[in-house]
ZADO-1210 file (C-alpha; in nm, 4 decimals, padded with zeros to 6 digits):
<atoms>
<atom x="07.3359" y="08.2623" z="09.6937" code="MET" pos="1"/>
<atom x="07.5391" y="08.5733" z="09.7959" code="PRO" pos="2"/>
<atom x="07.3663" y="08.9034" z="09.7280" code="LEU" pos="3"/>
<atom x="07.6599" y="09.0140" z="09.5120" code="THR" pos="4"/>
<atom x="07.5393" y="08.7685" z="09.2502" code="GLN" pos="5"/>
<atom x="07.2456" y="08.9982" z="09.1830" code="TYR" pos="6"/>
<atom x="07.4395" y="09.3226" z="09.1633" code="ARG" pos="7"/>
<atom x="07.5392" y="09.5003" z="08.8440" code="THR" pos="8"/>
<atom x="07.9040" y="09.4487" z="08.7497" code="THR" pos="9"/>
<atom x="08.1224" y="09.7277" z="08.6139" code="LEU" pos="10"/>
<atom x="08.1121" y="09.5576" z="08.2736" code="THR" pos="11"/>
<atom x="07.7319" y="09.5476" z="08.2739" code="GLN" pos="12"/>
<atom x="07.7165" y="09.9103" z="08.3840" code="PHE" pos="13"/>
<atom x="07.9416" y="10.0212" z="08.0995" code="LEU" pos="14"/>
<atom x="07.7408" y="09.8231" z="07.8449" code="ILE" pos="15"/>
<atom x="07.4199" y="09.9843" z="07.9698" code="GLU" pos="16"/>
<atom x="07.5790" y="10.3282" z="07.9410" code="GLU" pos="17"/>
<atom x="07.6978" y="10.2490" z="07.5897" code="ARG" pos="18"/>
<atom x="07.3420" y="10.1567" z="07.4848" code="ARG" pos="19"/>
<atom x="07.2483" y="10.5196" z="07.5373" code="ARG" pos="20"/>
<atom x="07.4755" y="10.6018" z="07.2426" code="TYR" pos="21"/>
<atom x="07.3983" y="10.3486" z="06.9656" code="PRO" pos="22"/>
<atom x="07.6766" y="10.4790" z="06.7407" code="SER" pos="23"/>
<atom x="07.9471" y="10.4350" z="07.0050" code="ALA" pos="24"/>
<atom x="08.2137" y="10.1690" z="06.9630" code="GLY" pos="25"/>
<atom x="08.3505" y="09.9496" z="07.2381" code="GLY" pos="26"/>
<atom x="08.6905" y="10.1182" z="07.2765" code="ASP" pos="27"/>
<atom x="08.5899" y="10.3349" z="07.5689" code="PHE" pos="28"/>
<atom x="08.4456" y="10.0431" z="07.7682" code="ASN" pos="29"/>
<atom x="08.7580" y="09.8383" z="07.7034" code="SER" pos="30"/>
<atom x="08.9785" y="10.1219" z="07.8251" code="LEU" pos="31"/>
<atom x="08.7854" y="10.1628" z="08.1513" code="ILE" pos="32"/>
<atom x="08.7960" y="09.7873" z="08.2121" code="LEU" pos="33"/>
<atom x="09.1723" y="09.7856" z="08.1560" code="ASN" pos="34"/>
<atom x="09.2097" y="10.0715" z="08.4046" code="VAL" pos="35"/>
<atom x="08.9957" y="09.8723" z="08.6496" code="ALA" pos="36"/>
<atom x="09.2280" y="09.5745" z="08.6017" code="LEU" pos="37"/>
<atom x="09.5277" y="09.7929" z="08.6880" code="ALA" pos="38"/>
<atom x="09.3486" y="09.9059" z="09.0037" code="CYS" pos="39"/>
<atom x="09.2757" y="09.5447" z="09.1018" code="LYS" pos="40"/>
<atom x="09.6448" y="09.4551" z="09.0750" code="SER" pos="41"/>
<atom x="09.7447" y="09.7588" z="09.2807" code="ILE" pos="42"/>
<atom x="09.4815" y="09.6740" z="09.5412" code="ALA" pos="43"/>
<atom x="09.6271" y="09.3249" z="09.5776" code="ARG" pos="44"/>
<atom x="09.9818" y="09.4569" z="09.6187" code="ALA" pos="45"/>
<atom x="09.8714" y="09.7201" z="09.8697" code="ALA" pos="46"/>
<atom x="09.6799" y="09.4595" z="10.0719" code="ALA" pos="47"/>
<atom x="09.9855" y="09.2339" z="10.0970" code="LEU" pos="48"/>
<atom x="10.1993" y="09.5179" z="10.2331" code="GLY" pos="49"/>
<atom x="10.5217" y="09.3907" z="10.3848" code="GLU" pos="50"/>
<atom x="10.4203" y="09.0310" z="10.3052" code="LEU" pos="51"/>
<atom x="10.4629" y="09.1233" z="09.9408" code="GLY" pos="52"/>
<atom x="10.7701" y="09.3398" z="09.9978" code="GLY" pos="53"/>
<atom x="10.5735" y="09.6522" z="09.9081" code="MET" pos="54"/>
<atom x="10.6701" y="09.8806" z="10.1963" code="LEU" pos="55"/>
<atom x="10.9562" y="10.1297" z="10.1930" code="GLY" pos="56"/>
<atom x="11.1258" y="10.3455" z="09.9311" code="ASN" pos="57"/>
<atom x="11.2112" y="10.2414" z="09.5789" code="ALA" pos="58"/>
<atom x="11.5851" y="10.2029" z="09.5246" code="GLY" pos="59"/>
<atom x="11.6776" y="10.1881" z="09.8923" code="GLY" pos="60"/>
<atom x="11.6328" y="10.3768" z="10.2192" code="ALA" pos="61"/>
<atom x="11.6132" y="10.7549" z="10.2190" code="GLU" pos="62"/>
<atom x="11.9554" y="10.9017" z="10.1610" code="GLY" pos="63"/>
<atom x="12.0894" y="10.5691" z="10.0312" code="ALA" pos="64"/>
<atom x="12.0057" y="10.5685" z="09.6633" code="GLY" pos="65"/>
<atom x="11.6306" y="10.6243" z="09.6872" code="SER" pos="66"/>
<atom x="11.4530" y="10.6785" z="09.3567" code="SER" pos="67"/>
<atom x="11.3256" y="11.0337" z="09.2940" code="ILE" pos="68"/>
<atom x="11.0361" y="11.1122" z="09.0597" code="ASN" pos="69"/>
<atom x="10.9859" y="11.4150" z="08.8337" code="VAL" pos="70"/>
<atom x="10.8193" y="11.5981" z="09.1218" code="GLN" pos="71"/>
<atom x="11.1382" y="11.5769" z="09.3283" code="GLY" pos="72"/>
<atom x="10.9681" y="11.3328" z="09.5649" code="GLU" pos="73"/>
<atom x="11.1059" y="11.0027" z="09.6939" code="ILE" pos="74"/>
<atom x="10.9277" y="10.7152" z="09.5221" code="GLN" pos="75"/>
<atom x="10.7831" y="10.4313" z="09.7235" code="LYS" pos="76"/>
<atom x="10.8083" y="10.0763" z="09.5947" code="LYS" pos="77"/>
<atom x="10.4341" y="10.0749" z="09.5404" code="LEU" pos="78"/>
<atom x="10.4582" y="10.4007" z="09.3401" code="ASP" pos="79"/>
<atom x="10.6784" y="10.2239" z="09.0865" code="VAL" pos="80"/>
<atom x="10.4659" y="09.9084" z="09.0765" code="LEU" pos="81"/>
<atom x="10.1438" y="10.1104" z="09.0397" code="SER" pos="82"/>
<atom x="10.2823" y="10.3153" z="08.7523" code="ASN" pos="83"/>
<atom x="10.3890" y="09.9991" z="08.5711" code="ALA" pos="84"/>
<atom x="10.0460" y="09.8435" z="08.6316" code="ALA" pos="85"/>
<atom x="09.8696" y="10.1340" z="08.4604" code="PHE" pos="86"/>
<atom x="10.1090" y="10.1349" z="08.1653" code="LEU" pos="87"/>
<atom x="10.1121" y="09.7648" z="08.0938" code="HIS" pos="88"/>
<atom x="09.7395" y="09.6988" z="08.1346" code="THR" pos="89"/>
<atom x="09.6365" y="09.9851" z="07.9038" code="THR" pos="90"/>
<atom x="09.9103" y="10.0275" z="07.6390" code="GLU" pos="91"/>
<atom x="09.8226" y="09.7191" z="07.4341" code="TRP" pos="92"/>
<atom x="09.4485" y="09.7600" z="07.3824" code="GLY" pos="93"/>
<atom x="09.4420" y="10.0013" z="07.0884" code="GLY" pos="94"/>
<atom x="09.2339" y="10.2636" z="07.2713" code="GLN" pos="95"/>
<atom x="09.5115" y="10.5078" z="07.3613" code="LEU" pos="96"/>
<atom x="09.7315" y="10.7522" z="07.1709" code="ALA" pos="97"/>
<atom x="09.9456" y="10.8321" z="07.4761" code="GLY" pos="98"/>
<atom x="09.9605" y="10.8629" z="07.8544" code="MET" pos="99"/>
<atom x="10.0837" y="11.1016" z="08.1211" code="VAL" pos="100"/>
<atom x="10.1683" y="10.9950" z="08.4755" code="SER" pos="101"/>
<atom x="10.2809" y="11.1722" z="08.7889" code="GLU" pos="102"/>
<atom x="10.5807" y="10.9404" z="08.7884" code="GLU" pos="103"/>
<atom x="10.7075" y="11.0278" z="08.4372" code="MET" pos="104"/>
<atom x="10.8451" y="11.3587" z="08.3139" code="GLU" pos="105"/>
<atom x="10.7349" y="11.3239" z="07.9514" code="GLN" pos="106"/>
<atom x="10.4294" y="11.1683" z="07.7817" code="PRO" pos="107"/>
<atom x="10.4420" y="10.7927" z="07.7498" code="TYR" pos="108"/>
<atom x="10.4306" y="10.6790" z="07.3875" code="GLN" pos="109"/>
<atom x="10.2327" y="10.3713" z="07.2903" code="ILE" pos="110"/>
<atom x="10.4838" y="10.1015" z="07.1817" code="PRO" pos="111"/>
<atom x="10.4970" y="10.0554" z="06.8050" code="ARG" pos="112"/>
<atom x="10.3773" y="09.6942" z="06.8185" code="GLN" pos="113"/>
<atom x="10.0383" y="09.8087" z="06.9507" code="PHE" pos="114"/>
<atom x="09.7632" y="09.9955" z="06.7612" code="PRO" pos="115"/>
<atom x="09.6833" y="10.3520" z="06.8620" code="LYS" pos="116"/>
<atom x="09.3434" y="10.4826" z="06.9619" code="GLY" pos="117"/>
<atom x="09.1415" y="10.7981" z="07.0112" code="LYS" pos="118"/>
<atom x="09.1887" y="10.8582" z="07.3828" code="TYR" pos="119"/>
<atom x="09.4546" y="10.9923" z="07.6161" code="LEU" pos="120"/>
<atom x="09.4961" y="10.8675" z="07.9733" code="LEU" pos="121"/>
<atom x="09.6398" y="11.0785" z="08.2559" code="VAL" pos="122"/>
<atom x="09.6828" y="10.9343" z="08.6027" code="PHE" pos="123"/>
<atom x="09.8333" y="10.9506" z="08.9468" code="ASP" pos="124"/>
<atom x="09.9095" y="10.5811" z="08.9967" code="PRO" pos="125"/>
<atom x="09.9304" y="10.6003" z="09.3745" code="LEU" pos="126"/>
<atom x="09.7908" y="10.9036" z="09.5548" code="ASP" pos="127"/>
<atom x="09.8843" y="10.9429" z="09.9218" code="GLY" pos="128"/>
<atom x="10.1890" y="10.7181" z="09.8991" code="SER" pos="129"/>
<atom x="10.3372" y="10.8766" z="10.2133" code="SER" pos="130"/>
<atom x="10.0670" y="10.6811" z="10.3983" code="ASN" pos="131"/>
<atom x="10.1614" y="10.3364" z="10.2646" code="ILE" pos="132"/>
<atom x="10.3997" y="10.2412" z="10.5418" code="ASP" pos="133"/>
<atom x="10.1474" y="10.3333" z="10.8151" code="VAL" pos="134"/>
<atom x="09.8586" y="10.1359" z="10.6598" code="ASN" pos="135"/>
<atom x="09.6339" y="10.4337" z="10.5839" code="VAL" pos="136"/>
<atom x="09.4072" y="10.4336" z="10.2775" code="SER" pos="137"/>
<atom x="09.5720" y="10.5275" z="09.9480" code="VAL" pos="138"/>
<atom x="09.4344" y="10.5333" z="09.5954" code="GLY" pos="139"/>
<atom x="09.4752" y="10.5859" z="09.2222" code="SER" pos="140"/>
<atom x="09.3303" y="10.8756" z="09.0205" code="ILE" pos="141"/>
<atom x="09.2713" y="10.8798" z="08.6450" code="PHE" pos="142"/>
<atom x="09.1222" y="11.0945" z="08.3693" code="SER" pos="143"/>
<atom x="09.0319" y="11.0140" z="08.0087" code="VAL" pos="144"/>
<atom x="09.0624" y="11.2802" z="07.7360" code="LEU" pos="145"/>
<atom x="08.9977" y="11.2706" z="07.3626" code="ARG" pos="146"/>
<atom x="09.3181" y="11.2582" z="07.1617" code="ALA" pos="147"/>
<atom x="09.3642" y="11.5244" z="06.8909" code="PRO" pos="148"/>
<atom x="09.3567" y="11.3738" z="06.5404" code="ASP" pos="149"/>
<atom x="09.7270" y="11.4381" z="06.4873" code="GLY" pos="150"/>
<atom x="09.8539" y="11.2108" z="06.7619" code="CYS" pos="151"/>
<atom x="09.6272" y="10.9200" z="06.6590" code="GLN" pos="152"/>
<atom x="09.8131" y="10.8642" z="06.3305" code="ARG" pos="153"/>
<atom x="10.0488" y="10.5707" z="06.2932" code="VAL" pos="154"/>
<atom x="10.4007" y="10.6852" z="06.3744" code="GLY" pos="155"/>
<atom x="10.2861" y="11.0096" z="06.5402" code="ALA" pos="156"/>
<atom x="10.4054" y="11.1029" z="06.8868" code="GLN" pos="157"/>
<atom x="10.1743" y="11.2282" z="07.1601" code="ALA" pos="158"/>
<atom x="10.3081" y="11.5716" z="07.2594" code="THR" pos="159"/>
<atom x="10.2708" y="11.7751" z="07.5756" code="GLU" pos="160"/>
<atom x="10.0318" y="12.0088" z="07.3951" code="LYS" pos="161"/>
<atom x="09.7919" y="11.7218" z="07.3213" code="ASP" pos="162"/>
<atom x="09.7308" y="11.6754" z="07.6945" code="PHE" pos="163"/>
<atom x="09.6886" y="12.0421" z="07.7864" code="LEU" pos="164"/>
<atom x="09.3094" y="12.0353" z="07.7838" code="GLN" pos="165"/>
<atom x="09.0867" y="12.2013" z="08.0456" code="PRO" pos="166"/>
<atom x="08.9023" y="11.9689" z="08.2810" code="GLY" pos="167"/>
<atom x="08.5721" y="12.0495" z="08.1134" code="SER" pos="168"/>
<atom x="08.6809" y="11.8348" z="07.8157" code="THR" pos="169"/>
<atom x="08.7236" y="11.5152" z="08.0192" code="GLN" pos="170"/>
<atom x="08.5401" y="11.2130" z="07.8821" code="VAL" pos="171"/>
<atom x="08.5603" y="11.0218" z="08.2097" code="ALA" pos="172"/>
<atom x="08.7344" y="11.0400" z="08.5446" code="ALA" pos="173"/>
<atom x="08.7599" y="10.8277" z="08.8521" code="GLY" pos="174"/>
<atom x="08.9617" y="10.6939" z="09.1378" code="TYR" pos="175"/>
<atom x="09.0211" y="10.3671" z="09.3161" code="ALA" pos="176"/>
<atom x="09.0548" y="10.3676" z="09.6927" code="ILE" pos="177"/>
<atom x="09.2469" y="10.0893" z="09.8641" code="TYR" pos="178"/>
<atom x="09.1072" y="10.0761" z="10.2159" code="GLY" pos="179"/>
<atom x="08.9150" y="09.8219" z="10.4258" code="PRO" pos="180"/>
<atom x="08.7425" y="09.7463" z="10.0949" code="SER" pos="181"/>
<atom x="08.8591" y="09.8424" z="09.7460" code="THR" pos="182"/>
<atom x="08.6264" y="10.0751" z="09.5573" code="MET" pos="183"/>
<atom x="08.6272" y="10.2244" z="09.2095" code="LEU" pos="184"/>
<atom x="08.4387" y="10.5548" z="09.1836" code="VAL" pos="185"/>
<atom x="08.3646" y="10.6604" z="08.8271" code="LEU" pos="186"/>
<atom x="08.1944" y="10.9282" z="08.6208" code="THR" pos="187"/>
<atom x="08.1384" y="10.9061" z="08.2469" code="VAL" pos="188"/>
<atom x="07.9631" y="11.2432" z="08.2452" code="GLY" pos="189"/>
<atom x="07.6312" y="11.1086" z="08.3708" code="ASN" pos="190"/>
<atom x="07.6602" y="11.1278" z="08.7496" code="GLY" pos="191"/>
<atom x="07.8947" y="10.9403" z="08.9839" code="VAL" pos="192"/>
<atom x="07.8718" y="10.5705" z="09.0656" code="ASN" pos="193"/>
<atom x="08.0709" y="10.3616" z="09.3108" code="GLY" pos="194"/>
<atom x="08.1767" y="09.9994" z="09.2617" code="PHE" pos="195"/>
<atom x="08.3088" y="09.7725" z="09.5373" code="THR" pos="196"/>
<atom x="08.5547" y="09.4958" z="09.4533" code="LEU" pos="197"/>
<atom x="08.4249" y="09.1498" z="09.5388" code="ASP" pos="198"/>
<atom x="08.7551" y="08.9708" z="09.6040" code="PRO" pos="199"/>
<atom x="08.6003" y="08.6253" z="09.5552" code="GLN" pos="200"/>
<atom x="08.4511" y="08.7039" z="09.2151" code="LEU" pos="201"/>
<atom x="08.7295" y="08.9440" z="09.1169" code="GLY" pos="202"/>
<atom x="08.4642" y="09.1876" z="08.9943" code="GLU" pos="203"/>
<atom x="08.3782" y="09.5477" z="09.0721" code="PHE" pos="204"/>
<atom x="08.0094" y="09.5472" z="09.1694" code="MET" pos="205"/>
<atom x="07.7846" y="09.8533" z="09.1605" code="LEU" pos="206"/>
<atom x="07.7127" y="09.9384" z="09.5251" code="THR" pos="207"/>
<atom x="07.6675" y="10.3173" z="09.5284" code="HIS" pos="208"/>
<atom x="07.4371" y="10.4538" z="09.2585" code="ARG" pos="209"/>
<atom x="07.4317" y="10.8214" z="09.1687" code="GLN" pos="210"/>
<atom x="07.6384" y="10.9473" z="09.4607" code="MET" pos="211"/>
<atom x="07.5458" y="11.2988" z="09.5706" code="GLN" pos="212"/>
<atom x="07.7152" y="11.5571" z="09.7942" code="ILE" pos="213"/>
<atom x="07.4896" y="11.7538" z="10.0281" code="ALA" pos="214"/>
<atom x="07.5188" y="12.1307" z="09.9649" code="PRO" pos="215"/>
<atom x="07.5772" y="12.2082" z="10.3344" code="ASP" pos="216"/>
<atom x="07.8201" y="12.0590" z="10.5829" code="THR" pos="217"/>
<atom x="07.9792" y="12.1043" z="10.9246" code="ASP" pos="218"/>
<atom x="08.3096" y="11.9348" z="10.8377" code="GLU" pos="219"/>
<atom x="08.6243" y="12.0683" z="10.6711" code="PHE" pos="220"/>
<atom x="08.9691" y="11.9329" z="10.5904" code="ALA" pos="221"/>
<atom x="09.2892" y="12.1339" z="10.5685" code="ILE" pos="222"/>
<atom x="09.6549" y="12.0991" z="10.6676" code="ASN" pos="223"/>
<atom x="09.6626" y="12.3423" z="10.9580" code="ALA" pos="224"/>
<atom x="10.0420" y="12.3278" z="10.9827" code="SER" pos="225"/>
<atom x="10.0513" y="12.5611" z="10.6801" code="ASN" pos="226"/>
<atom x="09.8269" y="12.8220" z="10.8435" code="SER" pos="227"/>
<atom x="10.1037" y="13.0847" z="10.8623" code="ARG" pos="228"/>
<atom x="10.1284" y="13.0732" z="10.4806" code="PHE" pos="229"/>
<atom x="09.7565" y="13.0912" z="10.3990" code="TRP" pos="230"/>
<atom x="09.5999" y="13.3751" z="10.2054" code="GLU" pos="231"/>
<atom x="09.3612" y="13.5932" z="10.4068" code="ALA" pos="232"/>
<atom x="09.0376" y="13.4432" z="10.2656" code="PRO" pos="233"/>
<atom x="09.1375" y="13.0920" z="10.3790" code="ILE" pos="234"/>
<atom x="09.2395" y="13.2133" z="10.7223" code="THR" pos="235"/>
<atom x="08.9094" y="13.3952" z="10.7488" code="ARG" pos="236"/>
<atom x="08.7078" y="13.0880" z="10.6525" code="TYR" pos="237"/>
<atom x="08.8930" y="12.8494" z="10.8876" code="VAL" pos="238"/>
<atom x="08.8756" y="13.0928" z="11.1788" code="ASP" pos="239"/>
<atom x="08.5018" y="13.1275" z="11.1286" code="GLU" pos="240"/>
<atom x="08.4657" y="12.7490" z="11.1380" code="CYS" pos="241"/>
<atom x="08.6783" y="12.7228" z="11.4517" code="LEU" pos="242"/>
<atom x="08.4724" y="12.9908" z="11.6246" code="ALA" pos="243"/>
<atom x="08.1876" y="12.7402" z="11.6224" code="GLY" pos="244"/>
<atom x="07.8361" y="12.8014" z="11.7467" code="ALA" pos="245"/>
<atom x="07.9354" y="13.1263" z="11.9186" code="SER" pos="246"/>
<atom x="08.0852" y="13.2701" z="11.5978" code="GLY" pos="247"/>
<atom x="07.9381" y="13.4161" z="11.2803" code="VAL" pos="248"/>
<atom x="07.8630" y="13.0696" z="11.1348" code="ARG" pos="249"/>
<atom x="07.6423" y="12.9796" z="11.4292" code="GLY" pos="250"/>
<atom x="07.7365" y="12.6105" z="11.4351" code="LYS" pos="251"/>
<atom x="08.0220" y="12.3855" z="11.5376" code="ASP" pos="252"/>
<atom x="08.2521" y="12.2317" z="11.2750" code="PHE" pos="253"/>
<atom x="08.4735" y="11.9235" z="11.2833" code="ASN" pos="254"/>
<atom x="08.8176" y="11.9245" z="11.1166" code="MET" pos="255"/>
<atom x="08.9676" y="11.6242" z="10.9339" code="ARG" pos="256"/>
<atom x="09.3000" y="11.5676" z="10.7579" code="TRP" pos="257"/>
<atom x="09.4160" y="11.2337" z="10.6122" code="ILE" pos="258"/>
<atom x="09.6900" y="11.3559" z="10.3724" code="ALA" pos="259"/>
<atom x="09.5525" y="11.1292" z="10.0991" code="SER" pos="260"/>
<atom x="09.3324" y="11.3214" z="09.8555" code="MET" pos="261"/>
<atom x="09.1533" y="11.0075" z="09.7365" code="VAL" pos="262"/>
<atom x="09.0538" y="10.9311" z="10.0950" code="ALA" pos="263"/>
<atom x="08.9458" y="11.2921" z="10.1497" code="GLU" pos="264"/>
<atom x="08.7401" y="11.2938" z="09.8283" code="ALA" pos="265"/>
<atom x="08.5794" y="10.9622" z="09.9154" code="HIS" pos="266"/>
<atom x="08.4755" y="11.0827" z="10.2596" code="ARG" pos="267"/>
<atom x="08.3194" y="11.3935" z="10.1059" code="ILE" pos="268"/>
<atom x="08.1339" y="11.1923" z="09.8415" code="LEU" pos="269"/>
<atom x="07.9999" y="10.9640" z="10.1151" code="MET" pos="270"/>
<atom x="07.8986" y="11.2219" z="10.3771" code="ARG" pos="271"/>
<atom x="07.9752" y="11.5742" z="10.2597" code="GLY" pos="272"/>
<atom x="08.2387" y="11.8216" z="10.3699" code="GLY" pos="273"/>
<atom x="08.4885" y="12.0602" z="10.2178" code="VAL" pos="274"/>
<atom x="08.8564" y="11.9940" z="10.1370" code="PHE" pos="275"/>
<atom x="09.1114" y="12.2724" z="10.1033" code="MET" pos="276"/>
<atom x="09.4649" y="12.2540" z="09.9684" code="TYR" pos="277"/>
<atom x="09.4776" y="12.6181" z="09.8616" code="PRO" pos="278"/>
<atom x="09.7450" y="12.8281" z="09.7034" code="ARG" pos="279"/>
<atom x="09.9651" y="12.9745" z="09.9766" code="ASP" pos="280"/>
<atom x="10.2904" y="13.1628" z="10.0299" code="GLY" pos="281"/>
<atom x="10.5044" y="12.8702" z="10.1433" code="LYS" pos="282"/>
<atom x="10.6894" y="12.8369" z="09.8118" code="ASP" pos="283"/>
<atom x="10.6428" y="13.1135" z="09.5555" code="SER" pos="284"/>
<atom x="10.7652" y="12.8789" z="09.2803" code="ALA" pos="285"/>
<atom x="10.4681" y="12.6484" z="09.3406" code="LYS" pos="286"/>
<atom x="10.1238" y="12.8105" z="09.3007" code="PRO" pos="287"/>
<atom x="09.9713" y="12.5090" z="09.4714" code="GLY" pos="288"/>
<atom x="10.0545" y="12.1608" z="09.5904" code="ARG" pos="289"/>
<atom x="09.8273" y="11.9407" z="09.3783" code="LEU" pos="290"/>
<atom x="09.8760" y="11.8617" z="09.0117" code="ARG" pos="291"/>
<atom x="09.6099" y="11.9977" z="08.7775" code="LEU" pos="292"/>
<atom x="09.5914" y="11.7337" z="08.5030" code="LEU" pos="293"/>
<atom x="09.5837" y="11.4092" z="08.6982" code="TYR" pos="294"/>
<atom x="09.4694" y="11.5111" z="09.0479" code="GLU" pos="295"/>
<atom x="09.2648" y="11.8316" z="09.0517" code="ALA" pos="296"/>
<atom x="09.0813" y="11.7903" z="08.7204" code="ASN" pos="297"/>
<atom x="08.9573" y="11.4320" z="08.7655" code="PRO" pos="298"/>
<atom x="08.8562" y="11.4911" z="09.1280" code="ILE" pos="299"/>
<atom x="08.6921" y="11.8187" z="09.0261" code="GLY" pos="300"/>
<atom x="08.4933" y="11.6453" z="08.7516" code="PHE" pos="301"/>
<atom x="08.3735" y="11.3783" z="08.9959" code="LEU" pos="302"/>
<atom x="08.2757" y="11.6325" z="09.2594" code="ILE" pos="303"/>
<atom x="08.0804" y="11.8473" z="09.0133" code="GLU" pos="304"/>
<atom x="07.9041" y="11.5408" z="08.8694" code="GLN" pos="305"/>
<atom x="07.7946" y="11.4578" z="09.2259" code="ALA" pos="306"/>
<atom x="07.6413" y="11.8020" z="09.2792" code="GLY" pos="307"/>
<atom x="07.9370" y="11.9541" z="09.4609" code="GLY" pos="308"/>
<atom x="08.1772" y="12.2256" z="09.3531" code="LYS" pos="309"/>
<atom x="08.5513" y="12.2296" z="09.2814" code="ALA" pos="310"/>
<atom x="08.7443" y="12.5544" z="09.2613" code="SER" pos="311"/>
<atom x="09.0819" y="12.7212" z="09.2777" code="THR" pos="312"/>
<atom x="08.9161" y="12.9635" z="09.5182" code="GLY" pos="313"/>
<atom x="08.8636" y="13.2050" z="09.2342" code="ARG" pos="314"/>
<atom x="08.7228" y="12.9962" z="08.9488" code="GLN" pos="315"/>
<atom x="08.6016" y="12.6464" z="08.8665" code="SER" pos="316"/>
<atom x="08.8958" y="12.4073" z="08.8539" code="ILE" pos="317"/>
<atom x="08.7680" y="12.2532" z="08.5297" code="THR" pos="318"/>
<atom x="08.7814" y="12.5924" z="08.3556" code="GLU" pos="319"/>
<atom x="09.1564" y="12.6349" z="08.4070" code="VAL" pos="320"/>
<atom x="09.3628" y="12.6105" z="08.0886" code="GLN" pos="321"/>
<atom x="09.6679" y="12.3929" z="08.1690" code="PRO" pos="322"/>
<atom x="10.0093" y="12.5231" z="08.0670" code="ASP" pos="323"/>
<atom x="10.2304" y="12.2239" z="08.1526" code="SER" pos="324"/>
<atom x="10.1990" y="11.8517" z="08.2195" code="LEU" pos="325"/>
<atom x="10.2879" y="11.8699" z="08.5866" code="HIS" pos="326"/>
<atom x="10.1355" y="12.2091" z="08.6631" code="GLN" pos="327"/>
<atom x="10.0498" y="12.2614" z="09.0302" code="ARG" pos="328"/>
<atom x="09.7412" y="12.4415" z="09.1503" code="ILE" pos="329"/>
<atom x="09.5391" y="12.5196" z="09.4598" code="GLY" pos="330"/>
<atom x="09.2216" y="12.3147" z="09.5026" code="LEU" pos="331"/>
<atom x="08.9089" y="12.3525" z="09.7128" code="ILE" pos="332"/>
<atom x="08.6197" y="12.1109" z="09.6694" code="PHE" pos="333"/>
<atom x="08.3153" y="11.9637" z="09.8371" code="GLY" pos="334"/>
<atom x="07.9757" y="12.0816" z="09.9531" code="SER" pos="335"/>
<atom x="07.8607" y="12.3504" z="09.7130" code="ARG" pos="336"/>
<atom x="07.7538" y="12.6196" z="09.9601" code="HIS" pos="337"/>
<atom x="08.0825" y="12.6060" z="10.1506" code="GLU" pos="338"/>
<atom x="08.2967" y="12.6267" z="09.8365" code="VAL" pos="339"/>
<atom x="08.0862" y="12.9178" z="09.7115" code="GLU" pos="340"/>
<atom x="08.1436" y="13.0957" z="10.0437" code="ARG" pos="341"/>
<atom x="08.5198" y="13.0507" z="10.0103" code="ILE" pos="342"/>
<atom x="08.5045" y="13.1853" z="09.6546" code="GLU" pos="343"/>
<atom x="08.3137" y="13.4929" z="09.7773" code="ARG" pos="344"/>
<atom x="08.5875" y="13.5588" z="10.0322" code="TYR" pos="345"/>
<atom x="08.8539" y="13.5360" z="09.7610" code="HIS" pos="346"/>
<atom x="08.6621" y="13.7656" z="09.5278" code="ASN" pos="347"/>
<atom x="08.5485" y="14.0189" z="09.7908" code="ALA" pos="348"/>
<atom x="08.7158" y="14.3619" z="09.7889" code="PRO" pos="349"/>
<atom x="08.9849" y="14.4071" z="10.0500" code="GLU" pos="350"/>
<atom x="08.7718" y="14.6695" z="10.2226" code="SER" pos="351"/>
<atom x="08.5019" y="14.4102" z="10.2962" code="ASP" pos="352"/>
<atom x="08.4221" y="14.4703" z="10.6626" code="ASP" pos="353"/>
<atom x="08.1961" y="14.1706" z="10.7307" code="LEU" pos="354"/>
<atom x="08.2576" y="14.0095" z="11.0723" code="PRO" pos="355"/>
<atom x="08.5853" y="13.8279" z="11.0355" code="ASN" pos="356"/>
<atom x="08.7804" y="13.6413" z="11.3066" code="PRO" pos="357"/>
<atom x="09.0994" y="13.6948" z="11.1049" code="LEU" pos="358"/>
<atom x="09.1199" y="14.0433" z="11.2537" code="PHE" pos="359"/>
<atom x="09.0530" y="13.9349" z="11.6119" code="HIS" pos="360"/>
<atom x="09.3416" y="13.9115" z="11.8539" code="GLU" pos="361"/>
<atom x="09.2381" y="13.5611" z="11.9612" code="ARG" pos="362"/>
<atom x="09.2600" y="13.3786" z="11.6266" code="SER" pos="363"/>
<atom x="09.3741" y="13.0216" z="11.6980" code="LEU" pos="364"/>
<atom x="09.6190" y="13.0330" z="11.4071" code="PHE" pos="365"/>
<atom x="09.7519" y="13.3831" z="11.4794" code="ARG" pos="366"/>
<atom x="10.1293" y="13.4074" z="11.4622" code="VAL" pos="367"/>
<atom x="10.2713" y="13.6318" z="11.7332" code="ALA" pos="368"/>
</atoms>
């Protein structure tokens, strides 16, 4: 008998968690299982690739009628399919009062024929979609919030304000990663657990209990092509890492960059590291690249539940009060000691004269 037969399923895990709260109903478990079903359908479409007609842009080739989302980005076919999968597997169950997606400008209202519930769902249906056509891992990110009483009433509309909750109020968060295997990584506020999809059983099986991030690391991830736009504390940190064993850090670092935040987060949860997509000076209208509600907050919650740290560089990401649905923000997360170091550099007075490769003539990212 295959060993997977003896593993805990996602359903069993959720039931066991619910038993810790005897007064809890089953709505939350049902919602998570519906989200998991959406992720399974996306995983299948992603695995088929061109065989399923999933590659390329939605609406035609670039410059020939391609579909553009609210972010001003060209939508991939799998972006559109993934968004629909989340909507149609969760709208009917009676657990939700509304949804927000990266692919939709306004909150999605639960259709009138379905009952409304006490939760809100925010999600990025397909993170890293620029990697789809080159067969690199992509994923989905989601966050569950409690719905204010007002938007739970029959006939009420979920408003933008209902979703503008700091990350510290999240009830649950997670991501699915569609790679060599499909995994669902989930926190319900009691640590982080990873589930691997058994394609024969069609079940997510618990394979990674209580995932933890080591506080120290020798690996960092950042898009070095933006180095000329970085703030001084980021330049300082990266230069110190690049200086290696002969520099002030006294050890060699490796640099990684996948351009898929789910893949970056998963690597860090599995083996440590630090990820940086900080605020920079490239576009003054955008105080960061990542979206707070459905990217930074859920990943931040997961990282903190695994013993790591997630920050803007100046404060915990989950302490930020959102001001709009699609608000962008800088994000740094991973091994606690490294993120704390980066925060110290951001909060240090400008006169700080600690050894700093930023001020050396031979900085690898120095612009002449």
